[in-house]
VMD Tcl script that draws the C-alpha trace (Angstrom):
set ca {
  {0.09 35.86 -161.50}
  {-2.06 33.95 -163.97}
  {-0.46 35.80 -166.90}
  {3.06 35.01 -165.65}
  {2.31 31.30 -165.26}
  {0.54 31.19 -168.62}
  {3.55 32.72 -170.37}
  {5.90 30.31 -168.60}
  {3.76 27.36 -169.66}
  {3.56 28.59 -173.26}
  {7.31 29.20 -173.55}
  {7.15 32.95 -174.07}
  {8.43 35.90 -172.07}
  {5.49 38.11 -172.99}
  {5.54 41.86 -172.43}
  {6.17 44.08 -169.42}
  {5.67 43.29 -166.56}
  {5.79 39.55 -167.32}
  {9.56 39.25 -168.11}
  {10.42 41.12 -164.91}
  {8.12 38.94 -162.79}
  {9.37 35.72 -164.40}
  {12.75 36.34 -162.78}
  {11.09 35.81 -159.40}
  {8.73 33.00 -160.40}
  {9.55 30.76 -157.38}
  {8.24 33.44 -155.04}
  {4.80 33.22 -156.66}
  {4.31 30.26 -154.32}
  {3.58 32.81 -151.58}
  {0.59 34.61 -153.19}
  {-0.61 31.31 -154.65}
  {-0.63 29.62 -151.25}
  {-2.28 32.65 -149.62}
  {-4.98 32.70 -152.27}
  {-5.57 28.99 -151.74}
  {-5.91 29.42 -147.97}
  {-8.27 32.38 -148.30}
  {-10.40 30.57 -150.87}
  {-10.54 27.49 -148.66}
  {-11.58 29.61 -145.68}
  {-14.34 31.19 -147.74}
  {-15.31 27.82 -149.21}
  {-14.96 29.27 -152.70}
  {-14.57 26.29 -155.01}
  {-13.36 28.24 -158.05}
  {-10.77 30.08 -155.96}
  {-9.56 26.80 -154.43}
  {-9.17 25.27 -157.86}
  {-7.20 28.29 -159.12}
  {-4.99 28.32 -156.03}
  {-4.24 24.62 -156.33}
  {-3.42 24.97 -160.02}
  {-1.15 27.98 -159.39}
  {0.79 26.27 -156.59}
  {1.13 23.07 -158.63}
  {2.34 25.01 -161.68}
  {4.99 26.92 -159.73}
  {6.13 23.67 -158.10}
  {6.43 22.03 -161.51}
  {8.53 24.89 -162.92}
  {10.86 24.88 -159.91}
  {12.65 21.87 -161.37}
  {16.01 22.66 -162.99}
  {15.68 23.09 -166.74}
  {17.43 20.32 -168.68}
  {20.00 19.45 -166.01}
  {21.03 16.19 -167.68}
  {24.77 15.73 -168.09}
  {25.73 14.69 -171.65}
  {28.60 12.21 -172.15}
  {32.00 13.89 -172.06}
  {33.83 13.78 -175.43}
  {37.07 12.04 -174.56}
  {39.32 11.66 -171.51}
  {39.91 14.27 -168.83}
  {42.56 16.79 -169.90}
  {42.69 19.41 -167.14}
  {41.08 20.81 -163.99}
  {39.46 24.20 -164.55}
  {38.22 26.83 -162.13}
  {36.00 29.50 -163.69}
  {34.90 32.72 -161.98}
  {32.35 35.26 -163.19}
  {31.64 38.57 -161.46}
  {29.62 41.71 -162.22}
  {31.44 44.55 -160.42}
  {28.65 47.17 -160.63}
  {30.52 50.04 -162.33}
  {33.82 48.71 -160.99}
  {32.75 49.18 -157.35}
  {33.72 45.63 -156.34}
  {37.18 45.76 -157.92}
  {39.11 45.58 -154.59}
  {37.08 42.55 -153.48}
  {37.53 40.92 -156.89}
  {41.31 41.22 -156.52}
  {41.08 39.56 -153.11}
  {38.90 36.80 -154.59}
  {41.44 36.21 -157.38}
  {44.22 35.76 -154.82}
  {42.10 33.47 -152.65}
  {40.24 31.40 -155.26}
  {42.95 31.31 -157.95}
  {40.54 30.74 -160.87}
  {41.98 29.75 -164.24}
  {39.46 31.68 -166.35}
  {37.67 34.86 -165.30}
  {34.74 36.71 -166.86}
  {34.30 40.28 -165.56}
  {31.36 42.56 -166.31}
  {30.95 46.29 -165.60}
  {34.72 46.69 -165.57}
  {34.97 50.50 -165.41}
  {38.09 51.71 -167.27}
  {39.27 54.12 -164.58}
  {38.95 51.55 -161.77}
  {38.69 47.93 -162.87}
  {40.72 48.07 -166.09}
  {43.56 49.89 -164.32}
  {43.60 47.35 -161.48}
  {43.55 44.36 -163.85}
  {46.51 45.85 -165.69}
  {48.58 45.92 -162.50}
  {51.74 43.86 -162.08}
  {50.22 41.36 -159.63}
  {47.27 40.52 -161.85}
  {49.45 40.40 -164.96}
  {51.76 37.92 -163.26}
  {48.85 35.64 -162.33}
  {46.91 36.18 -165.58}
  {49.33 36.94 -168.41}
  {46.61 36.49 -171.03}
  {43.61 38.82 -171.14}
  {41.09 40.85 -173.12}
  {39.75 44.09 -171.66}
  {37.22 45.95 -173.83}
  {34.55 48.62 -173.51}
  {34.79 52.28 -172.60}
  {32.10 53.03 -170.02}
  {31.42 52.22 -166.38}
  {28.84 49.57 -167.25}
  {30.04 48.74 -170.76}
  {33.49 47.40 -169.89}
  {34.16 43.66 -169.77}
  {37.26 41.55 -169.32}
  {38.57 38.03 -169.83}
  {41.49 36.89 -167.68}
  {43.24 33.59 -168.35}
  {46.18 31.58 -167.06}
  {46.29 29.90 -170.47}
  {47.16 31.37 -173.90}
  {44.22 32.94 -175.65}
  {43.41 34.45 -179.01}
  {40.73 37.13 -179.50}
  {37.75 35.61 -181.28}
  {35.51 38.58 -181.91}
  {32.63 39.59 -179.69}
  {28.86 39.50 -179.47}
  {27.39 42.81 -180.57}
  {25.54 44.48 -177.74}
  {25.01 47.65 -175.74}
  {27.49 46.30 -173.17}
  {30.77 44.68 -174.20}
  {30.67 40.90 -174.63}
  {34.13 39.77 -175.83}
  {35.12 36.22 -176.76}
  {38.43 34.37 -176.90}
  {39.72 30.95 -177.85}
  {41.67 29.63 -174.87}
  {44.22 26.84 -175.38}
  {44.05 24.42 -172.44}
  {45.90 21.08 -172.54}
  {45.54 20.84 -176.30}
  {41.84 21.80 -176.29}
  {40.64 24.99 -178.01}
  {38.00 26.28 -175.61}
  {35.69 29.05 -176.81}
  {35.18 31.42 -173.83}
  {32.44 34.06 -174.13}
  {31.49 36.88 -171.73}
  {27.73 37.38 -171.31}
  {26.18 40.74 -170.44}
  {22.98 41.49 -172.36}
  {20.89 44.46 -171.35}
  {18.32 43.78 -168.59}
  {14.64 43.40 -169.51}
  {13.62 46.80 -168.19}
  {10.32 48.33 -169.33}
  {10.78 49.69 -172.82}
  {13.78 47.53 -173.69}
  {12.47 43.96 -173.46}
  {12.96 43.62 -177.21}
  {16.60 44.67 -176.91}
  {17.15 42.18 -174.08}
  {15.64 39.40 -176.17}
  {17.72 40.37 -179.21}
  {21.00 40.39 -177.29}
  {20.27 37.03 -175.67}
  {19.55 35.78 -179.19}
  {23.00 36.94 -180.29}
  {24.55 34.97 -177.42}
  {22.56 31.97 -178.57}
  {24.10 32.36 -182.03}
  {27.57 31.71 -180.54}
  {26.72 28.01 -180.41}
  {23.66 27.67 -182.63}
  {24.44 25.62 -185.71}
  {27.91 24.57 -184.53}
  {29.48 22.19 -182.02}
  {28.87 23.57 -178.52}
  {30.95 20.94 -176.73}
  {34.03 23.13 -176.18}
  {32.19 26.36 -175.31}
  {31.80 28.30 -172.07}
  {29.56 31.36 -171.78}
  {29.95 33.07 -168.40}
  {28.53 36.27 -167.02}
  {25.48 38.28 -166.07}
  {22.73 37.06 -168.39}
  {20.04 39.24 -166.77}
  {17.84 36.15 -167.14}
  {16.84 33.03 -165.22}
  {15.81 29.56 -166.32}
  {12.21 30.79 -166.27}
  {12.88 33.10 -169.24}
  {12.24 31.53 -172.63}
  {15.04 33.61 -174.20}
  {17.54 32.09 -171.75}
  {16.26 28.55 -172.25}
  {16.78 29.06 -175.99}
  {20.49 29.55 -175.29}
  {20.56 26.28 -173.33}
  {18.74 24.50 -176.14}
  {21.83 24.86 -178.36}
  {23.56 22.15 -176.30}
  {24.87 24.13 -173.35}
  {24.13 23.31 -169.70}
  {23.96 25.54 -166.64}
  {26.83 24.59 -164.31}
  {24.91 25.49 -161.17}
  {21.96 23.33 -162.22}
  {24.23 20.36 -162.96}
  {25.59 20.41 -159.39}
  {22.26 21.04 -157.64}
  {22.45 24.84 -157.21}
  {19.96 25.89 -159.89}
  {17.93 28.24 -157.73}
  {20.67 29.89 -155.66}
  {20.09 33.66 -156.08}
  {22.88 35.93 -157.33}
  {20.96 39.22 -157.55}
  {20.19 41.54 -155.84}
  {23.05 40.87 -153.42}
  {21.34 42.97 -150.75}
  {18.64 40.30 -150.27}
  {20.39 37.19 -151.65}
  {20.60 34.35 -150.85}
  {17.26 34.31 -148.96}
  {15.48 36.33 -151.64}
  {16.55 37.00 -155.20}
  {17.06 35.49 -158.65}
  {19.89 33.56 -160.27}
  {20.83 35.70 -163.26}
  {24.60 35.07 -163.22}
  {25.54 31.79 -164.89}
  {28.39 29.70 -166.25}
  {27.05 27.75 -169.22}
  {29.19 24.89 -170.48}
  {29.34 22.47 -173.37}
  {29.77 18.72 -172.98}
  {33.58 18.95 -172.85}
  {33.39 20.91 -169.57}
  {32.11 18.82 -166.66}
  {31.15 20.91 -163.60}
  {31.95 19.32 -160.24}
  {31.06 22.15 -157.82}
  {29.64 25.67 -157.77}
  {30.10 28.31 -155.07}
  {28.71 31.82 -154.71}
  {30.84 34.67 -153.35}
  {29.69 37.90 -151.75}
  {31.78 40.82 -153.04}
  {31.56 44.21 -151.37}
  {30.59 47.04 -153.72}
  {28.29 45.23 -156.15}
  {24.66 44.18 -156.35}
  {25.67 40.76 -157.76}
  {27.17 37.70 -156.15}
  {30.12 36.15 -157.96}
  {30.03 32.53 -159.11}
  {32.95 30.08 -158.99}
  {32.69 26.76 -160.86}
  {35.16 23.89 -160.52}
  {35.15 21.67 -163.59}
  {37.03 19.02 -165.53}
  {37.89 19.71 -169.17}
  {37.60 16.73 -171.52}
  {38.73 16.43 -175.09}
}
mol new
graphics top color blue
foreach p $ca { graphics top sphere $p radius 0.5 }
foreach p [lrange $ca 0 end-1] q [lrange $ca 1 end] { graphics top cylinder $p $q radius 0.2 }
display resetview
């Protein structure tokens, strides 16, 4: 616990098992409080001091990271509804289709879009009628990703990664919105370096350029307690859920969320996209909860 808090305070993700434990940093309040109570019962001054420090540190880091809302660049142009969903090898495809009919999002980021299930379904007549513009890439059960749009889009390359992370420029009410799918590899033991590298490539989408008209949506396999994720935010993006007071709502694993879990699915937006609300959807067949963000596009 001390190592996890020290890494969080120093702005580093450290080595296994620290990155994995950082995802669940809020729950360190439990062992910290227990240690404090036990130390107090034993009248152990050093233990009490450590317990107090640990609880105070976790409480401090519970605050949303940089949830200030920058000024919008120009007048409101359009209402936008954005949905992101990890389908777990395409298993949640039927529920995604129901969510598309019910929620009617304007822009959709899909991860783990298995070709034989998800890609086929998204190419059906009903989905094509609702979303005439799309990009579907990747050839494996976990590798596949998709962008669906009600607005015209142009392919704009992709972020190189183990899993497909396509990008498109979407034309909405005269604004050219850069829309990027996020799906870096998770920080499993033995591949923390790869996870950090792929998050760094997502950061490069906005680093050194204007981030105002950018949206990066998907499964980041990272929370605000990971330094590699905060580095993405430091380019000028903001976490939609944090901006509307839902920074700590868990999205994974769906089996225990929302009472217990971590928020690793995000919709990051530049200043031109002003989030107004965020909702989390439970989809059958996946270990992730989907995220729907209602926003206003400025420009």
